[in-house]
TORKOL-4160 file (C-alpha; in steps of 0.2 Angstrom, whole numbers, padded with zeros to 4 digits, m for minus):
73
<pt num="1" X="m0402" Y="0236" Z="0885"/>
<pt num="2" X="m0399" Y="0223" Z="0871"/>
<pt num="3" X="m0382" Y="0220" Z="0863"/>
<pt num="4" X="m0382" Y="0219" Z="0844"/>
<pt num="5" X="m0368" Y="0212" Z="0833"/>
<pt num="6" X="m0366" Y="0212" Z="0814"/>
<pt num="7" X="m0354" Y="0199" Z="0807"/>
<pt num="8" X="m0348" Y="0199" Z="0790"/>
<pt num="9" X="m0338" Y="0184" Z="0784"/>
<pt num="10" X="m0336" Y="0170" Z="0771"/>
<pt num="11" X="m0346" Y="0154" Z="0772"/>
<pt num="12" X="m0334" Y="0140" Z="0777"/>
<pt num="13" X="m0345" Y="0126" Z="0769"/>
<pt num="14" X="m0360" Y="0123" Z="0758"/>
<pt num="15" X="m0376" Y="0126" Z="0768"/>
<pt num="16" X="m0385" Y="0110" Z="0775"/>
<pt num="17" X="m0404" Y="0111" Z="0774"/>
<pt num="18" X="m0417" Y="0100" Z="0783"/>
<pt num="19" X="m0434" Y="0102" Z="0789"/>
<pt num="20" X="m0441" Y="0101" Z="0807"/>
<pt num="21" X="m0455" Y="0089" Z="0812"/>
<pt num="22" X="m0467" Y="0103" Z="0809"/>
<pt num="23" X="m0460" Y="0107" Z="0792"/>
<pt num="24" X="m0450" Y="0122" Z="0795"/>
<pt num="25" X="m0435" Y="0124" Z="0784"/>
<pt num="26" X="m0418" Y="0124" Z="0794"/>
<pt num="27" X="m0402" Y="0128" Z="0786"/>
<pt num="28" X="m0385" Y="0127" Z="0795"/>
<pt num="29" X="m0367" Y="0133" Z="0789"/>
<pt num="30" X="m0351" Y="0139" Z="0797"/>
<pt num="31" X="m0345" Y="0157" Z="0795"/>
<pt num="32" X="m0327" Y="0163" Z="0795"/>
<pt num="33" X="m0325" Y="0180" Z="0802"/>
<pt num="34" X="m0307" Y="0187" Z="0800"/>
<pt num="35" X="m0301" Y="0200" Z="0812"/>
<pt num="36" X="m0286" Y="0211" Z="0808"/>
<pt num="37" X="m0270" Y="0206" Z="0816"/>
<pt num="38" X="m0263" Y="0213" Z="0832"/>
<pt num="39" X="m0247" Y="0223" Z="0832"/>
<pt num="40" X="m0237" Y="0208" Z="0839"/>
<pt num="41" X="m0245" Y="0195" Z="0828"/>
<pt num="42" X="m0239" Y="0188" Z="0811"/>
<pt num="43" X="m0256" Y="0184" Z="0803"/>
<pt num="44" X="m0275" Y="0189" Z="0804"/>
<pt num="45" X="m0286" Y="0179" Z="0816"/>
<pt num="46" X="m0301" Y="0170" Z="0810"/>
<pt num="47" X="m0316" Y="0166" Z="0821"/>
<pt num="48" X="m0328" Y="0152" Z="0816"/>
<pt num="49" X="m0346" Y="0153" Z="0820"/>
<pt num="50" X="m0360" Y="0141" Z="0818"/>
<pt num="51" X="m0375" Y="0149" Z="0810"/>
<pt num="52" X="m0393" Y="0143" Z="0809"/>
<pt num="53" X="m0407" Y="0150" Z="0799"/>
<pt num="54" X="m0425" Y="0146" Z="0799"/>
<pt num="55" X="m0440" Y="0148" Z="0787"/>
<pt num="56" X="m0439" Y="0159" Z="0771"/>
<pt num="57" X="m0421" Y="0164" Z="0776"/>
<pt num="58" X="m0416" Y="0146" Z="0777"/>
<pt num="59" X="m0423" Y="0142" Z="0760"/>
<pt num="60" X="m0414" Y="0158" Z="0752"/>
<pt num="61" X="m0397" Y="0153" Z="0760"/>
<pt num="62" X="m0399" Y="0135" Z="0754"/>
<pt num="63" X="m0404" Y="0140" Z="0736"/>
<pt num="64" X="m0392" Y="0155" Z="0732"/>
<pt num="65" X="m0377" Y="0154" Z="0743"/>
<pt num="66" X="m0362" Y="0141" Z="0744"/>
<pt num="67" X="m0345" Y="0139" Z="0751"/>
<pt num="68" X="m0335" Y="0155" Z="0750"/>
<pt num="69" X="m0350" Y="0167" Z="0748"/>
<pt num="70" X="m0349" Y="0183" Z="0757"/>
<pt num="71" X="m0362" Y="0184" Z="0771"/>
<pt num="72" X="m0368" Y="0197" Z="0783"/>
<pt num="73" X="m0377" Y="0191" Z="0799"/>
């Protein structure tokens, strides 16, 4: 069985695009996913994830999204 996760959060930085040696577009960005606070906590908790996209997805992210964009992964 394979586990699946769907994460929705805000981009923490502008995407950084580069190309591999073979010419494949690669885009990286950080995603901030906020979890509701626990009963004993004062603030919500935020998890930061490093996201890497390839190919057409990488080109789309680099062209149309920027810091603060709401993203689903």
